[in-house]
N, C-alpha and C positions, 0 to 999 in steps of 0.2 A: 347473159339473165343473174341478177343480183343473187349471190351464193347464200346471203342472209335474208334471203325474202321471206314472207310470211307462207309456212306450210300448212298451220292449223289452225282453225278458227274455232273457240266453242259459242254458244249463246246460251246464256242461262235464262230460260222463261219461255214460255210462248205466247200465247194472247197475241193482241194486233201488232202490237211492235215488235216482238220476237221474230213474227213469220215477215212482218215486211223487211225485217234486217234478213234473214236467211234467204229468201227470193231475190232482195236486191242484190246482195252479196253472191249469191250462186251464178247470177246474171252476168254479173260484170268481171267477176274475178275468176270463174272454172276456166280460162284459158290461162290462169298463171297456174295452174294444177293444185289450187287449194281446197284443202279437206274441209267441209263445214258440218258440223255436228250441235243438234238445238237439243238441250234436256231442258224437259217440263214434266209436271207429274199432273196427272187427272184430278189428283186429290186436293190440287191448289186450284179452286175458284179464278177465273179471270177478272176484272174490272169491266172490260168491254166499253170502253169509253170511246170517244169520236166517232159516233153516227151522222154527226154533220160535220161536211169537211168544206175545205175554200178552193178556188180553184186550181193550184198549184197542185191537189190530187192527180188531178188527170196527166198531169207531167210524169208523177212517178207510175202512174198506169200504163203509160205511151213507152215509156224507156224501158218496160221490161218486155214490150212487143205483145200485151197483155189488150185481146179485143175488147174493147169496151161495152160493145152490147153482151159481149158474152158473161162479165164482170157486174152490170148491171140486172141481170138475170138470176144470177146466183147469188146476188146479194140482197136480192130484193128492193133494189135501189129505184130512189125518185131523185129528181133533178132537183135543184136548189139553185136559186139565184140572188139571194141575198138574205138578210136578217130583218124582220119586223121588232121594234123596240116599243115596247106597249106600257106605258102607265112610270116609265123610266124619269121623265122630266119634271110631272106631273100627274096627278089622276085623270084618266079620261085622255091622254094625249098620247100619238103616236106618232113614230116617224120611221123611215125605212132607210138603211144600210144596203144600197144594191151593188152588185159586182161592176166590174169593168166602167167605163169610160161614159162621162156624161158630157154632152155637148162635143166643141171643140175650140180651141185658141184662135183668137179673130188678130191678125197682124201680129202676132208675137204678145198679144194679151194674153192669162190666162183664162179659162170659159168662167171660173168662178166669179173673177174678179169684173167681169165684162155682164156676167147675170146680176151679181149683187148690185150695182150701179145700176141698173135698169130696174132693178126691183126695188131697190130704194124711191126711185122715179114714180113706180107705180106702173109700170108698160107693161109688165113682164108677169108670169105666174110662178107657181113655187119650182122650185131647183129640181125636184123628182121628175116633174113633168118634162124634163128634156132628157131623163134617163131611159131608155129601152127596157131595162129590166125593171126598175122600178113599175113602169107602166104594166109590163107584164105582172107582175107579183100582184098589182091590183085588178088584173082581170083575172089570174090562176090561170096564165097562159105561159106556154115552152114553145120552142124549137131549136133545135141546135143551129151554130153560124150558116149562113151561105156563102158561096164563093164568087160575091159582087162584091169588090172595095168602095163601090159609090153607096152600098145601101147602109143604112144603119144594123138591119140584120146579118152585115158581115161581122159586129163586132159582138156579137150576143155572147157573154161569159158567165160561166155556170159552171158549179161543183157538184155535188154527189149527196145524198141521204141515205145510208146503206146500214144494215146489219152488221154491225163490228164482229161478233161471231162467224156469221157467214164470210165476211171480206176475208179474215181470218184464216178460214178453212179451204177457202180456194186458194189462198196464196201456200198455204201448207202443200196442196197437191200442185203446184206450180214448184215450188222449192224443192219439194222432193223428187218430181220427174228431173230434177237438176242435180240429182245428187246430194241433195242432204239429208245426211242421215239424223232420225229422231231419237231419242232415247227418254224413254219413257222413266221417271225416276225423281228422288228428291236429293239433294245436295247438302250433305252431312256437316263436310266439312272442307274450308279453302286454305290448302297449303303453299306459302311465298316462299321465293329465292331469298335466301339469307345476305346473299353479294347485293341484290339492290332492291329487294321488296316487291318485285314483279311477281304478278301470280304464277306458279309452279303448274296445280293440279288441284282438280277436284276431286272430291271424292262423295260419293253416292251411298244412300241408303241400303244399296245390296251389297257393299264392298268395294265395287269398281272404283278403280281410279283414270281418269280420266286428264290428259295434258292437253295443252295447246301452246301454241305460240301467243295467240293474242284471244281475248275476252270479250264479250258485249254481254251488259248487264241489262237483261229487260226482263228482272223479276220483280217489278214493282215497287211501293212506297219503301218497302223492307230496303231495297238495295243489297241484297245478299253481298254482291262481289264489291261496290265500289263503295258503299259505305260500312258494313259488316267487317270486312274484310280490309279493307284499306283504307278505311277511316277518313275517307275525304272532307266532312264537314257540310253543313246545307244552312243554306242563307235563308233566315226565316221573313219572309215579306207579310205576314199577318196584321203589321203594323199598317200597312196601305192598302192588302186585302182581306179582310177581316173573316171571311166566310170561311167556315172548315169544318162544315157537313154537305151532306146532299143526299137525298132519296129518289130513287127511281122505278119507274115502274112502267109497264107497259101496257096499253090499253088498245080496244079494237077500233078500228077506222070509223071516223062518225060521218065520212064524206069523201067525197075526190081528194085524191091529194094536192095541197100547197104547194106551189113551189119556190117555199122560201120556208126559214127557221123562226118561230115564235118564241122569243123571250119575252114575257111578262113580268115586271115587278110587284113584289110582294111586302109583306108588313116586314120580314125578318129576311129581306133575300129576293131571288129571283125562280123562276120558273120556265122549263124551254117544253118546246115540242114542236117533235120532230115526225115529219109523215114519210111513212115507206109503203110498199105496196101492200101487204100484208099487217100493219099495225101500226099502233103509234108510237113512238118513244118519248115519254114525261119523266120530266125530275124537277127537282124542287133543291136550288142551292141557297143555304143559310149561314147566318151566325148562330154560333150556340149560345153566343153572349145574348143574344136577345129572344130565342125562341127554343122552347125545349124539344125534344125529338117527339114526342105525342102531337104536340102543335105543329110540328113540320109535316108529320104524315096527313092527319087531317087536311093542312091547306093543301097539300098535293092532291089525295084525293078527290077533293070539294073543286078543284081546278080542270078535272080530265072531262074531255067532250066526248067519252066514250066508256064502257064496260071496262074495268081492270080484267086484264089477262092474265097476271103473274102476280106473285105476291112480290110489294115493295122490297128495295135493298138497298139497305145503308150504307153509308160511304163516310169516312173520315180521312181528312188531310190535313197538310201543313201547306199554304202557299209560299213559293219560291223555288229554289234550285240548289243544286249540287255547286259545290264552291268551285269545283272543276267536272266537268263533264267527262272529260279522258283523264283518266289517272295512272300513271306507267304503263301496262299493257290490258288497260280494261276501258273500255266506254260504254259511257249508261246511256240508256235510249228511253224513251216512254217514261212512264211514272218514276223509276229508277235515276231518273234525270231531274226531274223537277214538275212540279205541278204548277198549272196555271187554270184555275175554272174555264168551262168550256164556253164562256159568253161569245165568243168571237170564233169557237172552232179552230182554234189553233192544234189541240192536243197532236192529229196524226200529222199536221203540217210540221212541225218541231221532229218527229221521226225521220219523215221523208228529208228534211234539209240537214237533219245529223248524218243522212247516212250519205248525203250526196257532199257534204263538206270532208267528210272521212274517208270516202274515193277520193278527192281532191289533194286530200293530204295521206294518202295509202302510206304506214310505216313499213319499216322492214321490222327485225325480230330484235331492234335495238331502240323503236319507237324514242328518234332522236328528242330532245327536250324541247328544243325550239319550235317542231312540227307539234308536237303537243301543247304547247302555252299558245300557239296561234289558233289551233280550233278552241280553245278554252276562250279565248277574246272574242272570237266571233260569236261564239254561242252566250256567254254573258251579256254580247250585245245585243243580240238577240231576244233573249227572254226578257231584258229591260225594257227594250222597246214594245213589245207586247205588255209588259205591266203597265207601263203607261197608259197606252191606249185604254186597257181594261179599267183601269184607275179613272180614265176621264168621264167612262159613262156613271161614276159613284159620286164624285165629289160634283160636278156640275147637274147638280139637281136644286127643282125648288120644291120638293118635296118634305113636308114639315110634319106628316101626319103620324109617324110612329118613333120610336127612339133609335130606332136603327138607322133611319135615314136621317133624322137628325146628326146623328154621330157621322154617319158617311160625309155629310155634309163641311163637317170638320178635319175629315181625316187629313193628313200632311200629306205634300206632294213632290216627289222628287225633284231636284231641280231641270232637271231635262222635261218633265211635264210642263211645270210651270213656265218655263222659258216658251213653250211652244202655244200654250195657251194664250200670253202675252202677246205675241206677235199675230196671232189668230186676231186676238181683241182689238188690237190696233188697226191693222189695215186687210185682216181676211185671207193672210197669207199663210201658207204650210210650205217650210223649206226641207224636205227630207234628207235623211241621211244616206250615204252609200248601203245598198244593197237592202233597203228597208221593207219588211215585209207588205205593211199595209201602204196604199199609194194613197199619193194626196187627197184625192176625192172623198177616200175612205177617212180620211180626218175630219174632211170639211163636213160630210155627212153627220159625223156624229157630235162634232163641235155645233153645229146648226140644230140639230136634235136635240143637243142638249141645251140649247137654250143659248149661247153663246152668240151674239152678235158684233160685227166688228164696228169700232167707233168711228169708223172712217172709211171711205173706197181705196181701193189700189189707185193712186196717181195716174198710174199707166193706162187706166180705164179710160181718161180723159182723153187720150187721143182719139178714139173713136167716135163716131159720128152718131149720136142719140137716137136719129130717127132710123139711119141704117140698121143699127144693133137692134132695135125694135121690131124692125122687119126680119131679119136675118131669124130670130127669136121665134117670132109669130111660126115661121114658115115650117124652121126646124120643130117645135111643137107638135104643129099641123103632121109633121111626115113620122114623127116618133109615135104619134096617137094612130093614124093609119097601120104602121109595120107592128105595133103591139096588136089592133085591134086583128091583122090578117094572121097574127099566130095561132095555132092549135089550143084546145084546153090542154091542160097538162095531162089529165088522166088519158086525153084522145090519143095524144103525140104518142105515150108509152103503150098504149093498147096498138094502135095502126102502124107501129115500127115493131113489132111483135116484141119488147122489153121485158114483158109480163112474165113472170117465174109461170111455168107450166104447172 
């Protein structure tokens, strides 16, 4: 065994990111004899972002050996099949970004290319008619995938909506049962090693000193270790993503839970609605340059579909990321690492992904510079791709009804996004980068949903017989419709599978 292996690790900050880190590292590193200590203060509130997730959250849960049904009950979770974007392209318009695959390639021709040519000829219906997840969303239905590879029901792809506070509470119990020590307290001072600038120890308000070989910063926007102690720097992206405020409130459920997140564009931003078992999560993300806080509060409350059950909580943020997510012997996760607004529910994914890459590049006490640099390159790329995907929603809009949307239409685009839009506009093609989070079909749904139409069809689609294509797509649409219709209603699935919190 490496004599310089990590023997101790301290996590600063609880909340969802902190307890995800504690649970994951306790599970995977316990055989190495690593001691893990988490320091948090009950006097410091948590932001509690990440109530809506994307499918990789199931990988995180399963990788820890956690029973999915158990955590659904514990966190009052519901299932999620995608996101509905309402009024983003123009007022009165709506489109879906469903999870999972739509259709299938025919003779090596991508499904979207096949569908696009047939659609231009007027022989087939809308794209989401060929997505089981989209049809299930329209009908309010859900079931888990079945073990029958020839059925569309085999490919059901889902994520969760859950109460982030309850999710963190569950992970805390999981982590503490595996040896993680929680310390109540506030960090007052960070001491660095003079020879290399590594973090040496933390001094708590109680006077206790906590030393460790490695530190994980989950202290939120403040970045207590990564920024205040190590002065890592922050890359500000408000020139691309200008929203800098949010206000969130819980409300009573107004009906059966929908199997999707709703994101509705408003005059100066957008509003989310996330259905849980026991309540609905709501929030309004807005730009302070186009709305004051009082108007944002009124806009949020007017958009609730149930009675508010808590006081609204304001939040201020600067979109962007740390220049280095990993600096010396400190890794930042969650809000300490950066902030991208929750439009595509990526907050917790970035925590999970950060932990997974950290484990792949697990250092010893020297934290080799090449190792750290590799992590930072991976994460810079991941943040930038998600940024581009979010920016796509804002810039490609026809809305001209408010100063905010006129401003968004003129926002500058990174070259990476401009190139992708122009490629899609030419032939409807998306060329994914390595390890890209959002698959090709996610980009196609949002490109098409935001009104970007290819000028030409993919020449490869000319290889296919139009009559045969029309027949296959008609049959596929029929089967998808039958499968969606056979799925139980979302609320019934939760009830009949004993997934409701008792």
